[in-house]
C-alpha atoms as one frame of an Amber mdcrd trajectory, in Angstrom:
protein
 -13.558   1.548  -4.199 -16.807  -0.187  -5.038 -19.652   0.832  -2.772 -20.303
   2.660   0.457 -21.741   0.681   3.356 -24.143   3.497   4.200 -24.320   7.257
   3.803 -23.980   7.717   7.573 -20.927   9.482   8.936 -18.958   7.444  11.453
 -16.437   8.358  14.118 -13.011   6.710  14.101 -13.984   4.684  17.173 -17.153
   3.435  15.455 -15.214   2.502  12.323 -12.548   0.603  14.254 -15.220  -1.275
  16.209 -17.109  -2.192  13.033 -13.905  -3.185  11.277 -12.985  -5.600  14.080
 -16.145  -7.595  13.293 -16.243  -7.068   9.527 -15.895 -10.012   7.156 -14.493
  -7.735   4.446 -11.994  -4.880   4.570 -13.268  -1.312   4.529 -11.512   2.006
   4.179 -12.391   4.995   6.331 -12.243   8.349   4.586 -13.056  11.256   6.869
 -16.176   9.683   8.373 -17.265   7.514   5.444 -16.807   3.749   5.395 -16.112
   2.379   1.920 -15.943  -1.327   1.058 -12.753  -2.373  -0.692 -12.904  -4.133
  -4.034 -11.741  -7.699  -4.521  -8.805  -8.566  -6.752  -8.041 -10.818  -9.699
  -5.804 -13.872  -9.643  -3.016 -11.812 -11.259  -3.469  -9.136  -8.579  -3.120
 -11.820  -5.930  -0.043 -13.393  -7.557   1.766 -10.060  -7.955   0.940  -9.023
  -4.377   2.190 -12.365  -3.062   5.328 -12.232  -5.213   6.155  -8.745  -3.925
   5.607  -9.778  -0.321   7.754 -12.889  -0.738  10.579 -11.000  -2.481  10.551
  -8.334   0.231  10.482 -10.833   3.114  13.302 -12.913   1.655  15.353  -9.884
   0.637  15.002  -8.254   4.049  15.475 -11.412   6.111  17.462 -10.717   9.258
  16.918  -6.959   9.051  14.604  -4.984  11.313  12.438  -4.024   8.374   8.922
  -5.456   8.847   6.804  -6.112   5.754   3.007  -6.194   5.954   0.500  -7.427
   3.409  -3.135  -6.422   2.801  -4.634  -6.793   6.297  -2.613  -4.170   8.167
  -3.989  -0.640   7.917  -2.201   2.673   7.686  -3.657   5.780   9.324  -3.162
   9.062   7.477  -3.780  11.714  10.131  -3.790  14.776   7.884  -6.795  13.443
   5.960  -8.427  11.338   8.691  -8.096   8.152   6.613  -7.561   4.479   7.358
  -6.653   2.362   4.342  -5.160  -1.024   3.534  -2.185  -0.864   1.144  -1.431
  -4.098  -0.677   2.098  -4.186   0.802   3.916  -1.882   3.257   7.484  -1.807
   4.523   8.673  -0.152   7.736  12.201   1.008   8.497  12.635  -0.259  12.014
   9.845  -0.868  14.460   6.296  -0.003  13.444   4.614   2.886  15.179   1.015
   1.972  15.927  -1.991   4.250  15.769  -3.254   2.946  19.128  -2.447   0.054
  21.428  -3.881  -2.281  18.777  -1.342  -3.765  16.387  -3.627  -3.490  13.364
  -2.826   0.062  12.230   0.569   1.662  11.576   1.532   5.257  10.839   5.143
   5.037   9.614   5.580   3.066   6.368   8.610   4.000   4.257   7.501   2.026
   1.192   3.903   1.474   0.077   3.062  -0.821  -2.822  -0.309  -0.861  -4.537
  -1.191  -3.447  -7.174  -3.578  -1.750  -9.559  -7.008  -2.963 -10.624  -9.555
  -1.512 -13.014 -11.742  -0.361 -10.129  -8.950   1.308  -8.088  -6.374   2.448
 -10.672  -7.522   6.072 -10.925  -7.850   6.382  -7.139  -4.421   4.800  -6.485
  -2.739   7.087  -9.056  -4.590  10.211  -7.953  -6.242  11.018  -4.634  -4.768
   8.084  -2.733  -1.234   9.087  -3.748  -2.074  12.583  -2.520  -3.089  11.136
   0.835   0.010   8.932   1.033   2.329  11.865   0.244   1.268  13.476   3.523
   2.958  10.635   5.454   6.323  12.083   6.473   7.827   8.602   6.696   6.892
   7.578   3.143   9.861   7.617   0.758   8.753   5.338  -2.095   5.327   4.622
  -3.595   5.171   1.715  -6.036   2.263   1.066  -8.392   2.179  -2.264 -10.209
  -0.021  -3.112 -13.173  -0.762  -6.856 -12.768  -2.062  -7.518 -16.290   0.828
  -5.878 -18.189   4.479  -5.543 -17.303   4.424  -1.986 -15.952   5.675  -0.602
 -12.646   5.707   3.055 -11.638   7.832   4.055  -8.678   7.590   7.486  -7.100
  10.465   8.595  -4.874  10.394  11.499  -2.441  12.888  14.236  -3.158  13.186
  17.582  -1.425  10.099  19.174   0.063   7.115  18.316  -2.151   9.122  16.997
  -5.078   8.583  13.391  -6.184  10.388  11.717  -9.074   8.899   8.963 -11.235
  10.635   5.935 -12.748   8.854   3.587 -15.161   9.810  -0.064 -15.479   8.333
  -2.085 -18.345  10.925  -4.607 -19.556  11.443  -8.103 -18.257  15.105  -7.270
 -17.617  14.271  -4.176 -15.524  14.960  -4.221 -11.794  12.820  -2.507  -9.172
  15.315  -0.669  -6.967  13.906   0.219  -3.557  16.614   2.596  -2.394  15.026
   3.334   0.985  15.455  -0.277   2.085  18.465  -1.131  -0.157  16.744  -3.916
  -2.065  16.608  -4.760  -5.769  13.856  -7.009  -7.151  13.900  -8.216 -10.772
  10.614  -7.759 -12.624  10.809 -11.435 -13.549  10.283 -12.262  -9.833   7.439
  -9.796  -9.452   5.598 -11.191 -12.478   6.416 -14.857 -11.885   3.385 -16.973
 -12.722   1.667 -14.253 -14.748
């Protein structure tokens, strides 16, 4: 999060209308519109590598993968945000008739940056945990070889796995897909 557009409080309808015309992506957090930060070349490479690995690994399955420009709506907190990568299990459920916002991701992947790291690890993960569909939350450090994967357990319990070796494999159990870290960090 870099800067707010204004200090005015907006309705969801106003936000969605403004976002349709916006040249940049903006999050909506309970009435506030917040401009999203740009990313580095490593951020872009890692995001693209994850998307490509997911698309190829899930080819032929009814498991849509979305990258950066599809929003998720988090009803409990009245938030619209743009994860770097999202995976659905089956057909997406849309917030409205528009096909720009989903409410049922099972895997969310965020590639960290200096400006969003604390938010992604803290409050944003709290927001994401309220999504009943979400089973795995993956945080990727693009500058160093480090991946944190949170998996939903029973009730409010989440487990954490840390991957930091080139030979490690990211196992996304919800969608039955393994991705070697060497693929995720290719080109870095």
